[in-house]
PASENU-37170 format. One line per 8 residues: number of its first residue (from 1); their letters; for each residue x, y, z of C-alpha. Coordinates in steps of 0.1 Angstrom, whole numbers, plus 5000, padded with zeros to 4 digits. Layout:
// residues N
NUM = a = X Y Z | ...
***
This chain:
// residues 83
1 = mntfideg = 6493 1336 8268 | 6511 1307 8252 | 6537 1320 8228 | 6543 1284 8215 | 6507 1285 8201 | 6512 1320 8187 | 6544 1309 8170 | 6526 1279 8155
9 = iahiarvm = 6498 1300 8142 | 6522 1326 8128 | 6542 1298 8111 | 6511 1284 8094 | 6500 1318 8083 | 6534 1324 8067 | 6539 1291 8049 | 6503 1279 8041
17 = rpalygdl = 6497 1301 8010 | 6530 1293 7993 | 6525 1256 8000 | 6489 1256 7987 | 6496 1275 7955 | 6531 1260 7951 | 6550 1267 7919 | 6546 1255 7884
25 = ggsylpsa = 6543 1220 7898 | 6513 1229 7918 | 6506 1225 7955 | 6530 1206 7976 | 6510 1204 8008 | 6472 1200 8004 | 6446 1220 8023 | 6437 1188 8043
33 = ywrqrlyq = 6472 1190 8059 | 6468 1226 8069 | 6433 1220 8082 | 6446 1192 8103 | 6474 1214 8118 | 6448 1241 8126 | 6425 1216 8142 | 6454 1204 8164
41 = ildtahlt = 6459 1239 8176 | 6422 1242 8184 | 6424 1210 8204 | 6452 1223 8226 | 6447 1242 8258 | 6426 1273 8261 | 6432 1297 8232 | 6429 1335 8235
49 = naqlrsvd = 6403 1354 8215 | 6430 1366 8192 | 6443 1331 8186 | 6408 1318 8179 | 6402 1346 8154 | 6436 1339 8137 | 6428 1302 8134 | 6393 1309 8121
57 = slllelde = 6407 1333 8095 | 6431 1306 8083 | 6403 1280 8081 | 6381 1304 8061 | 6411 1309 8038 | 6413 1271 8033 | 6376 1270 8026 | 6380 1296 7999
65 = fdlctrap = 6410 1278 7984 | 6391 1245 7983 | 6361 1262 7967 | 6382 1279 7941 | 6403 1249 7932 | 6376 1223 7928 | 6366 1210 7893 | 6340 1232 7876
73 = atrrtelq = 6315 1203 7874 | 6317 1198 7912 | 6310 1235 7918 | 6280 1234 7895 | 6266 1204 7913 | 6270 1221 7946 | 6253 1253 7933 | 6224 1232 7921
81 = lvs = 6220 1215 7954 | 6219 1248 7972 | 6193 1264 7949
***
C-alpha cells in the first residue's frame, strides 16, 4: 500500500469542500482543479480497492457540486435533453 497516495487522497478530501464553497467571496479553487488532481492520482501506479472507492466518491461529490452550482437555465436545458 502506498501511503503517499493515501495521504494525497486524504488531503483532497479534507480541503476540497472548503475550497469549493469558499467563504463570502465564493470558491477559490474550482472543481476542475480538484478533478485534475484526482485524475492524476488515478493515473499513478496501481491503486487499492479502498483508494479507488475514495477517489470515486470524491469525483461523485464534484459531479454533484457542478450540477448544483450551474446556472438554472443550463440545468433546464440538460433536463430537456434527457427527457
